[in-house]
Backbone as JSON Lines, residues from 0, in Angstrom:
{"i":0,"aa":"X","n":[0.84,-1.2,-0.01],"ca":[-0.01,-0.02,-0.01],"c":[0.88,1.26,0.01]}
{"i":1,"aa":"X","n":[0.45,2.27,-0.77],"ca":[1.12,3.57,-0.74],"c":[0.33,4.53,-0.06]}
{"i":2,"aa":"X","n":[0.93,5.28,0.83],"ca":[0.08,6.33,1.64],"c":[0.91,7.58,1.8]}
{"i":3,"aa":"X","n":[0.42,8.74,1.3],"ca":[1.12,9.97,1.57],"c":[0.51,10.58,2.87]}
{"i":4,"aa":"X","n":[1.4,11.29,3.65],"ca":[0.98,12.0,4.87],"c":[1.36,13.44,4.59]}
{"i":5,"aa":"X","n":[0.37,14.3,4.56],"ca":[0.6,15.73,4.47],"c":[1.04,16.3,5.87]}
{"i":6,"aa":"X","n":[1.94,17.22,5.93],"ca":[2.34,17.77,7.12],"c":[3.03,16.7,7.97]}
{"i":7,"aa":"X","n":[3.79,15.77,7.4],"ca":[4.39,14.69,8.09],"c":[5.44,15.06,9.11]}
{"i":8,"aa":"X","n":[5.96,16.25,9.08],"ca":[6.96,16.66,9.94],"c":[6.42,17.28,11.28]}
{"i":9,"aa":"X","n":[5.17,17.6,11.28],"ca":[4.5,18.22,12.41],"c":[4.2,17.18,13.45]}
{"i":10,"aa":"X","n":[3.65,17.71,14.66],"ca":[3.41,16.84,15.76],"c":[2.49,15.62,15.42]}
{"i":11,"aa":"X","n":[1.34,15.92,14.84],"ca":[0.36,14.89,14.47],"c":[0.92,14.16,13.32]}
{"i":12,"aa":"X","n":[1.46,14.84,12.39],"ca":[1.92,14.18,11.12],"c":[3.05,13.12,11.34]}
{"i":13,"aa":"X","n":[3.92,13.49,12.23],"ca":[5.1,12.66,12.56],"c":[4.6,11.37,13.3]}
{"i":14,"aa":"X","n":[3.61,11.55,14.23],"ca":[3.03,10.51,15.04],"c":[2.37,9.57,14.04]}
{"i":15,"aa":"X","n":[1.54,10.1,13.14],"ca":[0.79,9.32,12.14],"c":[1.74,8.61,11.19]}
{"i":16,"aa":"X","n":[2.78,9.27,10.81],"ca":[3.79,8.64,9.98],"c":[4.38,7.33,10.54]}
{"i":17,"aa":"X","n":[4.8,7.55,11.84],"ca":[5.37,6.35,12.54],"c":[4.38,5.25,12.63]}
{"i":18,"aa":"X","n":[3.11,5.45,12.84],"ca":[2.06,4.41,12.88],"c":[1.91,3.77,11.56]}
{"i":19,"aa":"X","n":[1.84,4.6,10.42],"ca":[1.57,4.04,9.12],"c":[2.73,3.26,8.54]}
{"i":20,"aa":"X","n":[3.93,3.64,8.93],"ca":[5.16,2.88,8.47],"c":[5.0,1.44,8.91]}
{"i":21,"aa":"X","n":[4.42,1.12,9.96],"ca":[4.21,-0.27,10.43],"c":[3.35,-1.11,9.52]}
{"i":22,"aa":"X","n":[2.38,-0.38,8.86],"ca":[1.44,-1.1,8.06],"c":[1.59,-0.89,6.53]}
{"i":23,"aa":"X","n":[2.15,0.18,6.12],"ca":[2.17,0.53,4.7],"c":[3.56,0.05,4.07]}
{"i":24,"aa":"X","n":[3.54,-0.34,2.83],"ca":[4.76,-0.69,2.22],"c":[5.53,0.47,1.74]}
{"i":25,"aa":"X","n":[4.94,1.65,1.5],"ca":[5.62,2.8,1.04],"c":[4.86,4.05,1.62]}
{"i":26,"aa":"X","n":[5.48,4.95,2.39],"ca":[4.94,6.17,2.9],"c":[5.6,7.29,2.32]}
{"i":27,"aa":"X","n":[4.8,8.24,1.8],"ca":[5.27,9.49,1.24],"c":[5.06,10.55,2.27]}
{"i":28,"aa":"X","n":[6.04,11.33,2.65],"ca":[5.93,12.45,3.54],"c":[5.93,13.7,2.83]}
{"i":29,"aa":"X","n":[4.75,14.37,2.77],"ca":[4.51,15.62,1.99],"c":[4.79,16.73,2.94]}
{"i":30,"aa":"X","n":[5.93,17.47,2.72],"ca":[6.27,18.56,3.6],"c":[6.71,19.8,2.71]}
{"i":31,"aa":"X","n":[6.75,20.97,3.34],"ca":[7.31,22.12,2.68],"c":[8.75,22.06,2.56]}
{"i":32,"aa":"X","n":[9.37,22.63,1.54],"ca":[10.79,22.63,1.34],"c":[11.54,23.17,2.47]}
{"i":33,"aa":"X","n":[10.97,24.17,3.07],"ca":[11.63,24.89,4.22],"c":[11.39,24.16,5.61]}
{"i":34,"aa":"X","n":[10.66,23.16,5.68],"ca":[10.36,22.49,6.94],"c":[11.5,21.64,7.47]}
{"i":35,"aa":"X","n":[11.6,21.55,8.83],"ca":[12.57,20.76,9.46],"c":[12.0,19.29,9.4]}
{"i":36,"aa":"X","n":[12.9,18.33,9.09],"ca":[12.33,16.98,9.03],"c":[13.08,16.11,9.97]}
{"i":37,"aa":"X","n":[13.62,16.53,11.1],"ca":[14.25,15.69,12.08],"c":[13.4,14.62,12.57]}
{"i":38,"aa":"X","n":[12.14,14.88,12.73],"ca":[11.24,13.93,13.31],"c":[11.13,12.69,12.34]}
{"i":39,"aa":"X","n":[11.48,12.85,11.12],"ca":[11.21,11.75,10.16],"c":[12.62,10.94,9.89]}
{"i":40,"aa":"X","n":[13.67,11.42,10.34],"ca":[15.0,10.8,10.24],"c":[15.06,9.35,10.68]}
{"i":41,"aa":"X","n":[15.52,8.52,9.9],"ca":[15.61,7.08,10.25],"c":[14.41,6.29,9.85]}
{"i":42,"aa":"X","n":[13.38,6.94,9.45],"ca":[12.18,6.19,9.02],"c":[12.24,5.85,7.49]}
{"i":43,"aa":"X","n":[11.73,4.69,7.17],"ca":[11.78,4.3,5.72],"c":[10.65,4.98,4.89]}
{"i":44,"aa":"X","n":[10.9,6.3,4.65],"ca":[9.85,7.13,3.99],"c":[10.49,7.84,2.79]}
{"i":45,"aa":"X","n":[9.53,8.29,1.89],"ca":[9.97,9.11,0.77],"c":[9.58,10.55,1.08]}
{"i":46,"aa":"X","n":[10.44,11.51,1.05],"ca":[10.12,12.85,1.26],"c":[9.73,13.51,-0.07]}
{"i":47,"aa":"X","n":[8.56,14.15,-0.06],"ca":[8.04,14.93,-1.17],"c":[7.81,16.32,-0.74]}
{"i":48,"aa":"X","n":[8.31,17.31,-1.54],"ca":[8.18,18.65,-1.14],"c":[7.1,19.4,-1.97]}
{"i":49,"aa":"X","n":[6.3,20.16,-1.16],"ca":[5.2,20.9,-1.77],"c":[4.43,21.6,-0.65]}
{"i":50,"aa":"X","n":[3.2,22.0,-0.99],"ca":[2.31,22.69,-0.07],"c":[0.9,22.25,-0.32]}
{"i":51,"aa":"X","n":[0.13,22.01,0.69],"ca":[-1.2,21.55,0.56],"c":[-2.14,22.59,-0.11]}
{"i":52,"aa":"X","n":[-1.7,23.92,-0.12],"ca":[-2.54,24.9,-0.8],"c":[-2.26,24.97,-2.34]}
{"i":53,"aa":"X","n":[-1.11,24.32,-2.64],"ca":[-0.76,24.27,-4.11],"c":[-1.28,22.95,-4.71]}
{"i":54,"aa":"X","n":[-2.47,23.2,-5.45],"ca":[-3.13,21.95,-5.97],"c":[-2.27,21.05,-6.81]}
{"i":55,"aa":"X","n":[-1.4,21.62,-7.63],"ca":[-0.46,20.85,-8.51],"c":[0.44,19.96,-7.64]}
{"i":56,"aa":"X","n":[1.08,20.47,-6.6],"ca":[2.0,19.67,-5.8],"c":[1.21,18.65,-4.94]}
{"i":57,"aa":"X","n":[-0.05,19.01,-4.51],"ca":[-0.77,18.05,-3.76],"c":[-1.25,16.85,-4.76]}
{"i":58,"aa":"X","n":[-1.72,17.22,-5.85],"ca":[-2.1,16.11,-6.85],"c":[-0.81,15.14,-7.01]}
{"i":59,"aa":"X","n":[0.37,15.78,-7.24],"ca":[1.57,15.0,-7.35],"c":[1.85,14.07,-6.24]}
{"i":60,"aa":"X","n":[1.56,14.62,-5.0],"ca":[1.86,13.77,-3.78],"c":[0.91,12.63,-3.69]}
{"i":61,"aa":"X","n":[-0.3,12.72,-4.13],"ca":[-1.31,11.64,-3.97],"c":[-1.41,10.72,-5.1]}
{"i":62,"aa":"X","n":[-0.68,11.03,-6.19],"ca":[-0.81,10.28,-7.42],"c":[-0.29,8.84,-7.15]}
{"i":63,"aa":"X","n":[-1.11,7.83,-7.52],"ca":[-0.76,6.47,-7.32],"c":[-0.87,5.89,-6.02]}
{"i":64,"aa":"X","n":[-1.53,6.56,-5.03],"ca":[-1.62,6.19,-3.68],"c":[-3.05,5.6,-3.44]}
{"i":65,"aa":"X","n":[-3.06,4.54,-2.69],"ca":[-4.33,3.95,-2.31],"c":[-5.04,4.61,-1.21]}
{"i":66,"aa":"X","n":[-4.33,5.16,-0.28],"ca":[-4.83,5.79,0.94],"c":[-4.2,7.28,1.0]}
{"i":67,"aa":"X","n":[-4.97,8.2,1.48],"ca":[-4.48,9.53,1.68],"c":[-4.9,9.94,3.11]}
{"i":68,"aa":"X","n":[-3.95,10.45,3.85],"ca":[-4.13,10.93,5.24],"c":[-4.0,12.42,5.26]}
{"i":69,"aa":"X","n":[-4.68,13.08,6.16],"ca":[-4.55,14.55,6.31],"c":[-4.69,14.89,7.8]}
{"i":70,"aa":"X","n":[-3.48,14.78,8.56],"ca":[-3.64,14.99,9.99],"c":[-4.07,16.36,10.39]}
{"i":71,"aa":"X","n":[-3.69,17.4,9.51],"ca":[-4.12,18.76,9.88],"c":[-5.66,18.93,9.7]}
{"i":72,"aa":"X","n":[-6.19,18.2,8.81],"ca":[-7.66,18.29,8.68],"c":[-8.26,17.56,9.93]}
{"i":73,"aa":"X","n":[-7.73,16.49,10.31],"ca":[-8.25,15.83,11.5],"c":[-8.19,16.7,12.73]}
{"i":74,"aa":"X","n":[-7.14,17.48,12.85],"ca":[-7.01,18.41,14.0],"c":[-8.09,19.5,13.96]}
{"i":75,"aa":"X","n":[-8.3,20.04,12.77],"ca":[-9.4,21.02,12.62],"c":[-10.73,20.48,12.92]}
{"i":76,"aa":"X","n":[-11.02,19.37,12.56],"ca":[-12.37,18.68,12.77],"c":[-12.49,17.99,14.05]}
{"i":77,"aa":"X","n":[-11.4,17.74,14.83],"ca":[-11.39,17.02,16.1],"c":[-11.99,15.69,15.98]}
{"i":78,"aa":"X","n":[-11.77,15.09,14.81],"ca":[-12.19,13.71,14.6],"c":[-11.09,12.91,14.09]}
{"i":79,"aa":"X","n":[-11.35,11.82,13.48],"ca":[-10.38,10.94,12.93],"c":[-9.76,11.51,11.67]}
{"i":80,"aa":"X","n":[-8.67,10.95,11.25],"ca":[-7.98,11.43,9.96],"c":[-8.89,11.08,8.8]}
{"i":81,"aa":"X","n":[-8.85,11.89,7.79],"ca":[-9.6,11.7,6.57],"c":[-8.88,10.78,5.71]}
{"i":82,"aa":"X","n":[-9.46,9.6,5.58],"ca":[-8.82,8.57,4.67],"c":[-9.52,8.53,3.34]}
{"i":83,"aa":"X","n":[-8.78,8.7,2.25],"ca":[-9.32,8.71,0.91],"c":[-8.92,7.43,0.25]}
{"i":84,"aa":"X","n":[-9.79,6.59,-0.15],"ca":[-9.4,5.28,-0.7],"c":[-9.88,5.14,-2.11]}
{"i":85,"aa":"X","n":[-10.72,6.01,-2.55],"ca":[-11.15,5.95,-3.99],"c":[-10.69,7.16,-4.76]}
{"i":86,"aa":"X","n":[-10.6,7.07,-6.08],"ca":[-10.2,8.24,-6.9],"c":[-11.07,9.44,-6.61]}
{"i":87,"aa":"X","n":[-12.32,9.25,-6.37],"ca":[-13.2,10.42,-6.1],"c":[-12.92,11.11,-4.75]}
{"i":88,"aa":"X","n":[-12.68,10.27,-3.79],"ca":[-12.24,10.78,-2.47],"c":[-10.92,11.54,-2.56]}
{"i":89,"aa":"X","n":[-9.95,11.02,-3.29],"ca":[-8.71,11.67,-3.48],"c":[-8.9,13.03,-4.19]}
{"i":90,"aa":"X","n":[-9.75,13.0,-5.15],"ca":[-10.04,14.22,-5.93],"c":[-10.64,15.3,-4.96]}
{"i":91,"aa":"X","n":[-11.54,14.88,-4.1],"ca":[-12.1,15.79,-3.09],"c":[-11.07,16.34,-2.17]}
{"i":92,"aa":"X","n":[-10.18,15.52,-1.73],"ca":[-9.11,16.0,-0.88],"c":[-8.19,17.01,-1.54]}
{"i":93,"aa":"X","n":[-7.91,16.77,-2.82],"ca":[-7.11,17.6,-3.62],"c":[-7.71,19.03,-3.78]}
{"i":94,"aa":"X","n":[-8.98,19.19,-3.7],"ca":[-9.71,20.41,-3.87],"c":[-9.72,21.19,-2.57]}
{"i":95,"aa":"X","n":[-9.48,20.51,-1.41],"ca":[-9.56,21.28,-0.1],"c":[-8.36,22.12,0.19]}
C-alpha cells in the first residue's frame, strides 16, 4: 500500500507517519521545502516537497496512492483522519 502523509513533519503528522510505516509498504511524507524533517529521520519514507494549498503539488503527492491521510484536517475537525481510498475521495481532498 502507498500512503502519503501531508504535514508529516508536524506533531500529528510525525506520529501518524510512525504508525503508518508499520502497516504500509511505502509512505510519502509531504512537507514544505523549508520544513525541518528531524522527526522523520531514520524512518523508511519518501520525502516529497510541496504545499497543501498548491493543487499541483498536492495532486503529485497523492498520485498512485491507495490511501491519503490529512492529520491537519483531523485536528481542525477534532475527529479521525480523513482517509481517501477511492479516486473520487482523493479528488475531493485535492480540492480542499
